[in-house]
N, C-alpha and C positions, 0 to 999 in steps of 0.2 A: 257486223257480221263480215268476216273476210271472204272474198270471192274464192272459190274453190276451183282448183284447176282440174281439167278433165283427166282422163286416164291415159292421156297420150294421143297424139296424132297418128294416122296410118304410118307414116314414116318412122316415128320412134317406135311404134309397136313392132315393126319388122326389123328394127335396129338390133345389132348384135351387141353394141356397148352397153345398153342397160342390163343385158343378161350377164355380162362380165362383172359389172359393178356389183350387181346383186349377188353373184357368185362369190365375190370377195367378202361381202358382207356376211353372208351365210358361213363360209369357211372359218372366218373370224369368230362368229357367235358360236359356232359348234364346239369352240375350244373353251368357252366360258365355264361350263360346269365342271369338266375335268380339271381345269387350273384353279377354280375355286376350291376344290377339294384338296389340291396340292398346296395351295397357299394356307389352308387351315391346319397344316401340319406344324407351322410356325407361328401362326398369328390367331388372335382372338377372332370370332366370328364377326364382331362389330368393326374391327380394323379391316378385314378383308372385305366386308360388304361396302363401308363407306369410304375406306381409305383409297381404293382404285379410283373413285370419283374425285376425291380431293386432290390426289396427285395430277390427275388429268386436268382438273381445274386450274392448277398452277401454271400450266401451259397454255390453256384455253384463254385465260383472261388477258395476259400480255399480247397474245396473238390478235385479239380483237382490237386491242387499244393500238397496237403498232400498225395494223392495217387500216385503222380509222373506219371501222365498220359502223354504218348508221344504226342508231338504236331502234329496237323494234317499237311498234305502236303500242298502244294501251291493249288493243284488241289481240295483237300478235303475243304480247306478254302472257296472256291467259293461257294460250296453247303452249307456250314454252315453259310456263310454270308446271303444267301437267307433265310435259315430257321430262323435266328436270325431277319432279317428284317420282316418277316411274323408273327412270333409268339410273338415278343416282342414290335412290333411297328403296323404293318399293322392290323392284326386281332383285338387286343385289342383297339386300338385307334378308328377304324371304328366302332366296335361294341359299344363301349362306347358312342360314339357321336350319334349313332343310338338309342340306348336304353335310351338316355336322352329325346328322343322325342316319342318312341312308347313302348308298354308293351313288356316284355320278350317272352310272349307266341307268339307274332306276329313275332318276330325275329327268333323264332324256326323253323318257316315253311320254311324259306330260307335255314336253315342248312340241310335241306332234300336233297338238291342238291350237298352236299359235296361228297357223294360217286361217283357220276358220274363225277364231276369236278376232283376229285383225279385220276379216271380211265383215264381221257383224259389227263391230264397233265402228267401222267406217261408213257404215249405211247412212249415217245422218249427214255425212258430208258428200254424198253422191246421190244421183237419181236412180241408180241401179236397185233392183229388187229380185233377189234370187227366187227361183221356182222351187217346186216340191222336191225335185231330185236333190237340190242342194241341202234342203233341211233333212232329209232322210239320210243322205251320206254323212252330214254333220253329226246327227244323233248317233249313228252307228259308230262313228269314230270315238265320240265321247264314251260310249257304252264299252268298246274295246279297252279303253284306258281305265275305266273305273273297275271293270271285271278283272283285269290284269293286276291292278293294285290291290284288290282284295285277295285274290288268289296267292300272289306272291308274298303277301304279309300275313296271310292266315284270315280266318273267318272271325276275327275279334273286332271287327268294326273298322272305320277309317282312321288312320293315324293322324297325329298332328303334322307330321313331315309332309304327308300327302296334301293336306290343305294348305301348307305353306307353299308347296310346288305350284298348285292351282293359282293361288294369289300371284306368285311370281309371274306365272304365265299370262294372267290377266293383266299385269302391270306392263308387260312387254308388248302385248297386243295394243294396249291403249296408247302407249308411247308412239308406236308406229302410226297408229290412226291419226293422233294429233299432230305428230311431226310433218305427216305428209300434207297437212293442211297449210303450213307456214313455209315450208321449204321451197315451193315455186316462187315465193316473194322475198325470202332472205338469203336462200342458198342452203345447200346441204351442211357444209362444214360450219357455216354461220349458226344455224340452228343448234347444232350440237355444242358448239362452243358457248353460246349464249345460256343454254341449258346448265352446262357444267359451271360456268362463271356464276349464275345466279344461285347455285347451291353451295358453292365455296365457303362463303362467310358462316354458313350453318354447319357444314360437314368438317371443316378444317379443325375448329377447336374441339370438336367431339373425338376425332381421330386422335389428336395430340394428347387429350386428357387420358383416353383409353391406353395409348401407348405408354404414358407415364406410370400408369397402375400396372400394366401387364408386362412392360418392358419390350424393347424393340429387338430382342435378341431372336433370330430366326434362321434357319439354314438358307444356304444361298438358292436352293430350288424353290422356296418359299417367296423369297424376295423376287426371284425371276418371275414367278407366276404372277404376283402381285403387280410388278411394273408392266408386264405384258398386257394384263387386263386393263391397266390404266392408260397406256399410251396406244396400244394397237387395238384393244377391244372397245374401250370407251370413246375413243376419238376415230381412229382409222375405220373401225367396223361400222360405226353408226354414219359416218360421212359417206361411206360407200353405199350403205343400205338406203339412206334417204335419197341420195342422188338417184339411185335405181328407181326407186318409187315415184320420184318426179318425172323422170325421162321415159320410163317404161310403162307406168301405170300400176296402181296398187294390185289389181286383181291379177295381172299377168305375173308380176314380179314375185308376189307373195307364194306363189306356187313352188319357187326355188326353196322355200323353207321346208318343203316336204322331206328333203333329204337331211336336214339338220339333225334330227334325233338319231338317225343312223350313223352319221358322222360322229356325233357326241359319244355313242356307244363305242365306236371303233377307237376314238381318242381315249377313251377311259381304259379300254383294254390295253392299248399301246403304251400310254404314258403312266398309268397307274397300277397296271398289271391286275385290274379287276377281272373276275371271271365274268363272262357274258353267257348266262343260260339260254338255251335253245328257246324258251318260252318268252324271254325278253325280246329276242330278235323277231320271233313271230308276232308278238304284240306290236312292235314298232312297225313292221312291214304292213300288217292290216290296218293300223291306224293311218299310215301313210297313203295306203290305197283308198281308204274312205275320204281322206281330206283331199285326195287328187280329184276323185269324182265330183266332190262338193265344189272345188274351185273351177273345174271345167264346166260345171252346170251353171255357175255363176257368171263366167266370162261371156 
């Protein structure tokens, strides 16, 4: 069992630097859903989902070798394997399949549950135990999301795209929780690169085979979206986020993600021209408010 670092000393808690790193990560992540939707215009969902990680892995592997980074221990590899499965396969694949059916702004609402899910999944690595207020607020936030999903899509039950978005959200939360365990021992960019390098031998052949069948012909906007997600999203975003979690503490930094759904909705409107109904904004604001109360109760 790896020793688990604390949630930051008083000095780091008061430091502005972790907040800045976390803000960079959140800003980068908020573009993921809109850019996924943009890339789907020219690529098969499988290429969009796995291609971003495969392309990023082509940069991560030589970077690790050139800088002669020490290999993770067997215990660390277990955590990295979970991170790799979640950030290179789970989240991108589930979100790509979902966004082939629903607008990016719809998917953004589900991401409002990420801070709560991250806090819950990280409990086994910390001694913190949230109180009753936390669970009340977390349940209220989940209820808002489920009610909105049903009302927005009609009263004909939960759709497959909604379940895919929930699965993607859980993958994201699990990757943050597991990554925060090994980042203090390996470093933020090293954890990200080891996860991408671990997945490359599996993802590379799958993406190439799919491109041979579907063809690599896509508009420049789709290529730009895919490359942005590969280099800026998969590497830059996760490096910044894991560094912020390590230096600022999971409970404190995770609160920054409360604004991610609203940012994603705004990006969807600006970049994709998606209409943003008032009900969606209200649902996002209510969910963010519930998660904010839950995070404050836990901290």
